[in-house]
C-alpha positions as CSV (number, residue, x, y, z in Angstrom):
1,M,-8.1,-14.9,2.8
2,L,-6.9,-14.6,6.6
3,L,-8.4,-11.3,8.2
4,P,-6.3,-9.7,11.0
5,K,-8.2,-8.5,14.5
6,A,-9.4,-5.1,15.1
7,L,-7.5,-3.4,17.6
8,K,-8.5,-2.4,21.1
9,K,-7.7,0.6,23.3
10,G,-4.4,0.2,25.3
11,D,-2.7,-2.3,22.3
12,L,0.4,-2.1,21.7
13,I,1.7,-1.0,18.1
14,G,5.1,-2.1,16.8
15,V,6.9,1.1,14.2
16,I,9.9,-0.7,12.2
17,A,11.7,0.4,9.3
18,P,12.0,-2.4,6.3
19,A,13.6,0.1,4.0
20,S,15.3,2.9,4.1
21,P,16.1,4.7,7.5
22,P,13.7,7.4,8.8
23,D,14.1,10.6,10.1
24,M,13.7,10.1,13.8
25,K,12.8,13.5,15.1
26,R,9.8,13.1,12.6
27,L,9.0,9.7,13.6
28,Q,9.2,11.2,17.1
29,Q,6.6,13.9,16.3
30,A,4.4,11.0,14.9
31,I,4.2,8.9,17.7
32,P,1.4,11.1,20.0
33,F,-0.8,10.4,16.9
34,L,-1.1,7.0,17.9
35,E,-0.9,7.4,21.3
36,S,-4.0,9.9,21.0
37,M,-5.6,6.8,19.6
38,G,-5.3,4.8,23.1
39,L,-2.9,3.0,21.8
40,H,0.5,2.7,23.0
41,V,3.9,2.4,20.6
42,K,6.9,-0.2,20.7
43,L,9.7,0.7,18.5
44,G,11.5,-1.5,16.7
45,R,15.4,-2.5,18.4
46,N,17.4,-1.7,14.8
47,I,15.0,1.6,13.8
48,D,17.6,3.7,14.0
49,K,20.6,2.0,12.3
50,V,21.5,3.5,8.9
51,Y,23.4,1.4,6.6
52,G,23.7,3.6,3.5
53,Y,20.0,3.9,1.9
54,L,18.6,1.2,4.2
55,A,17.8,1.3,7.7
56,G,20.2,-1.1,9.0
57,T,21.5,-4.3,7.7
58,D,19.3,-6.6,6.0
59,E,19.8,-9.1,9.0
60,E,18.8,-6.3,11.4
61,R,15.8,-5.5,9.6
62,L,14.7,-8.8,9.2
63,A,15.3,-9.4,12.9
64,D,13.0,-6.5,14.0
65,F,9.9,-7.5,11.4
66,H,10.7,-11.0,12.9
67,H,10.4,-9.4,16.5
68,M,7.3,-7.7,15.9
69,I,5.6,-10.8,14.3
70,A,6.3,-12.8,16.9
71,D,5.4,-11.4,19.9
72,D,1.5,-11.2,20.8
73,D,1.4,-8.3,22.5
74,V,1.7,-6.4,19.6
75,K,-1.2,-5.9,17.7
76,A,-0.1,-4.6,14.6
77,I,2.5,-3.3,12.7
78,I,3.0,0.5,11.5
79,F,6.1,1.3,9.3
80,A,8.3,4.6,9.9
81,R,8.6,5.0,6.0
82,G,9.3,3.3,2.7
83,G,12.1,4.5,0.0
84,Y,13.9,1.7,-0.4
85,G,14.7,-2.2,0.7
86,T,11.8,-4.3,1.7
87,S,12.6,-6.1,-1.1
88,R,16.1,-7.3,-0.1
89,I,14.8,-9.0,2.4
90,A,11.1,-10.3,0.9
91,N,12.6,-14.0,0.1
92,V,14.4,-14.6,4.1
93,I,10.6,-13.6,5.8
94,N,9.2,-16.3,7.9
95,Y,5.8,-16.3,6.1
96,D,4.9,-19.5,8.4
97,L,5.4,-16.8,11.7
98,I,3.0,-14.4,10.0
99,A,0.3,-16.7,9.0
100,K,0.8,-18.1,12.5
101,H,0.9,-14.2,14.0
102,P,-1.5,-12.7,11.8
103,K,-1.6,-8.8,12.9
104,I,-2.4,-5.9,11.2
105,I,0.5,-4.6,8.7
106,W,0.0,-0.7,7.3
107,G,2.2,1.2,5.4
108,Y,2.4,2.0,1.5
109,S,5.3,2.7,-1.2
110,D,8.4,0.3,-0.7
111,I,6.3,-1.5,1.4
112,T,4.3,-2.5,-1.7
113,Y,6.3,-5.3,-1.9
114,L,5.6,-7.0,1.7
115,H,2.1,-6.5,0.8
116,I,2.4,-9.0,-2.3
117,A,5.0,-11.1,-1.0
118,I,2.6,-11.6,2.7
119,R,-0.4,-11.8,0.2
120,Q,0.9,-14.5,-2.3
121,K,2.4,-16.6,0.7
122,T,0.0,-16.5,3.5
123,E,-3.1,-15.1,2.1
124,L,-3.2,-12.2,5.4
125,V,-5.0,-9.4,4.5
126,T,-2.9,-6.0,5.0
127,F,-3.2,-2.2,4.8
128,H,-2.0,0.4,1.9
129,G,-1.9,3.6,4.2
130,P,0.3,6.5,5.4
131,M,2.9,5.7,7.6
132,L,4.8,7.5,10.8
133,A,7.8,9.5,9.9
134,S,6.9,9.9,5.9
135,D,3.1,11.2,6.5
136,I,1.8,11.4,9.4
137,A,4.6,14.0,11.1
138,D,4.1,15.8,7.8
139,P,2.4,19.2,8.1
140,K,0.1,18.5,5.2
141,F,-1.4,15.6,7.4
142,D,-5.1,15.9,7.4
143,T,-8.3,15.1,9.0
144,L,-9.6,12.6,6.2
145,S,-6.2,11.0,6.1
146,A,-6.1,10.7,10.1
147,Q,-9.7,9.1,9.8
148,M,-8.7,6.1,7.6
149,F,-6.8,4.6,10.6
150,Q,-10.9,4.1,12.1
151,Q,-10.7,1.3,9.9
152,L,-8.8,-0.5,12.2
153,W,-10.9,-0.3,15.2
154,E,-14.0,-1.7,13.7
155,P,-14.9,-3.8,10.6
156,T,-15.9,-1.3,8.3
157,A,-17.2,-1.2,4.6
158,L,-15.6,1.4,2.5
159,R,-16.6,3.7,0.0
160,Y,-14.6,5.9,-2.4
161,D,-16.8,8.2,-4.8
162,E,-16.5,11.7,-6.5
163,T,-17.1,13.3,-2.6
164,F,-13.4,12.7,-2.2
165,S,-11.8,13.7,-5.7
166,E,-12.9,13.9,-9.2
167,L,-12.8,10.1,-10.9
168,N,-12.7,9.9,-14.4
169,V,-13.6,6.9,-16.7
170,L,-11.2,5.4,-19.0
171,V,-13.3,2.1,-19.5
172,E,-16.5,1.8,-18.8
173,G,-18.1,-1.3,-16.7
174,R,-18.6,-3.3,-13.4
175,G,-15.8,-5.6,-12.0
176,G,-15.3,-6.6,-8.4
177,G,-12.4,-9.2,-7.1
178,P,-9.8,-9.2,-4.4
179,L,-8.2,-5.6,-4.0
180,V,-4.2,-5.9,-4.7
181,G,-1.4,-3.6,-6.2
182,G,0.1,-0.5,-4.8
183,N,3.3,1.3,-6.0
184,L,3.4,0.7,-9.8
185,S,7.3,0.5,-9.5
186,L,7.3,-2.4,-6.9
187,I,4.3,-4.1,-8.5
188,T,6.4,-4.5,-11.5
189,S,10.0,-5.3,-10.0
190,T,8.0,-8.6,-8.3
191,L,7.8,-9.8,-11.9
192,G,9.6,-12.9,-12.6
193,T,10.1,-13.4,-8.9
194,D,8.2,-16.0,-6.5
195,F,6.2,-13.3,-5.5
196,E,5.5,-11.9,-8.7
197,I,1.8,-10.4,-8.7
198,D,-1.2,-12.3,-9.1
199,T,-4.1,-10.0,-11.0
200,N,-5.9,-12.4,-12.6
201,G,-10.1,-11.8,-11.7
202,K,-8.4,-8.9,-9.4
203,I,-9.0,-5.2,-8.8
204,L,-5.6,-3.9,-9.7
205,L,-4.6,-0.7,-7.6
206,M,-1.7,1.6,-8.9
207,E,0.3,4.9,-7.6
208,D,3.6,6.2,-7.7
209,I,5.7,9.1,-7.3
210,G,8.6,10.7,-9.3
211,E,8.0,8.3,-12.4
212,V,7.7,10.7,-15.8
213,P,5.8,9.8,-18.4
214,Y,8.3,7.5,-20.0
215,Q,8.8,5.7,-16.7
216,V,5.5,5.1,-16.4
217,D,5.3,3.6,-20.1
218,S,7.8,1.4,-19.8
219,M,6.3,-0.4,-16.4
220,L,2.8,-0.6,-17.8
221,N,4.3,-1.8,-21.1
222,Q,6.1,-4.7,-19.2
223,L,2.9,-5.4,-17.4
224,K,1.0,-5.8,-20.8
225,L,3.2,-8.1,-21.9
226,A,3.5,-10.1,-19.0
227,G,-0.3,-10.3,-19.2
228,K,-1.2,-8.8,-16.3
229,L,-3.3,-5.8,-17.3
230,G,-5.3,-8.2,-19.6
231,E,-6.4,-10.5,-16.8
232,A,-7.3,-8.1,-14.3
233,A,-11.1,-7.7,-13.3
234,G,-11.2,-3.7,-13.1
235,I,-8.2,-1.2,-12.3
236,I,-7.8,2.0,-10.2
237,V,-5.2,4.8,-10.5
238,G,-4.3,6.3,-7.7
239,D,-2.3,9.6,-7.5
240,F,0.9,9.9,-9.6
241,A,2.8,12.7,-7.9
242,D,6.0,14.9,-9.5
243,A,4.8,13.0,-12.8
244,K,5.3,16.0,-14.9
245,P,7.3,15.7,-18.1
246,K,11.2,16.8,-17.3
247,N,12.3,16.6,-20.9
248,K,10.4,18.0,-24.1
249,P,9.0,16.4,-26.0
250,S,7.1,13.8,-24.0
251,L,3.9,12.4,-24.3
252,L,1.5,13.3,-20.9
253,L,0.9,10.9,-18.4
254,D,-3.0,10.8,-18.9
255,E,-2.0,9.9,-22.7
256,V,0.3,7.2,-21.1
257,L,-2.9,5.6,-19.3
258,Q,-4.9,5.8,-22.0
259,H,-2.6,4.3,-24.2
260,Y,-2.2,1.3,-21.7
261,L,-5.5,1.1,-20.0
262,G,-8.1,2.8,-22.6
263,D,-8.9,-0.4,-24.6
264,L,-8.8,-3.1,-21.8
265,E,-12.0,-4.9,-21.3
266,C,-12.6,-4.5,-17.4
267,P,-13.8,-0.9,-15.7
268,V,-10.8,1.6,-15.6
269,M,-10.6,4.7,-13.4
270,T,-8.5,7.4,-12.7
271,G,-8.0,10.1,-10.0
272,F,-7.7,8.4,-6.9
273,K,-6.0,10.2,-3.8
274,I,-4.6,6.6,-2.8
275,G,-0.8,7.3,-2.7
276,H,1.9,10.0,-2.4
277,C,-0.7,12.4,-1.5
278,F,-2.9,14.0,0.9
279,P,-5.7,13.0,1.8
280,H,-4.5,10.0,1.2
281,F,-7.4,7.3,1.4
282,A,-6.1,4.0,2.9
283,V,-7.8,0.2,1.9
284,P,-7.0,-3.1,3.2
285,L,-5.2,-5.2,0.7
286,G,-6.7,-8.8,-0.5
287,V,-10.7,-8.2,0.5
288,T,-13.1,-8.2,-1.9
289,A,-13.7,-4.7,-3.9
290,L,-16.6,-3.8,-6.2
291,L,-15.4,-0.9,-9.0
292,D,-18.5,0.3,-10.9
293,T,-18.1,3.4,-13.3
294,K,-21.6,4.1,-13.7
295,D,-21.8,5.6,-10.1
296,K,-18.0,6.3,-10.6
297,S,-17.5,4.3,-7.1
298,L,-15.0,1.9,-5.3
299,S,-16.6,-0.5,-2.8
300,V,-14.2,-2.1,-0.2
301,M,-15.3,-4.6,2.2
302,P,-13.6,-4.8,5.4
303,G,-10.0,-5.6,6.5
304,V,-10.9,-6.8,10.2
305,I,-12.2,-8.7,12.0
306,R,-13.8,-8.7,15.8
307,E,-11.7,-10.7,18.1
């Protein structure tokens, strides 16, 4: 495990878009949030590029990522938004460069592919948390979501329990291991690639947006057949936004989750406000986590170290 260094006042933050193009007006609205914490912001050279549904060509997005990684003045990379596109550059990223210049990398949704790829190739701890244009600029961005950035300043152990949201136990038990995962669609898309997610002995996080029950069913079935669910030491189900069935008849999401997760031999809990939601509880990926259904809690070790 490779931990990035904690932030300090005056640090420079790199902001890029490795997937879909951000709304530049919303991005500018979000930047003062970082500045209010005493941080400075450096935008990627190609952040305003548009290439269809991508934020510039693969070469342009890759160049921005490599530039921010190689720049030792940049202490963290916080992505502008997700969308689609990170998987297109995963196989050409210089992972040795990341290992030589470890720093905070923060985002979620389509960024899940980068989280998984970076962990597989470098073991660098990265962060699953709200992004600038898509989340921080949203009027619903709340105090708790904002407070989650404080874990970047000081090594901070996190604890999620029912003071944040109601949690439901599908399978009782206690399990621990590195926290991995993120967006279910992106997790599934790694299967059969060089970046296939490793869930063996891990706590698996899953969340998604806009996936109706039969689509979630399909992805969980694929993970089951690939052995990824049975290998996990625990499973936490985050927010599944806009998951109501659009056609009838249909199974409900809870029925799908019960079918695939309810008979596993590891602890499983649902109801975590992690994902496309507010509040958005941000967590480091790759650190040790403990899932305990007896007291309905998730404990997560710190994701940064002091310099």
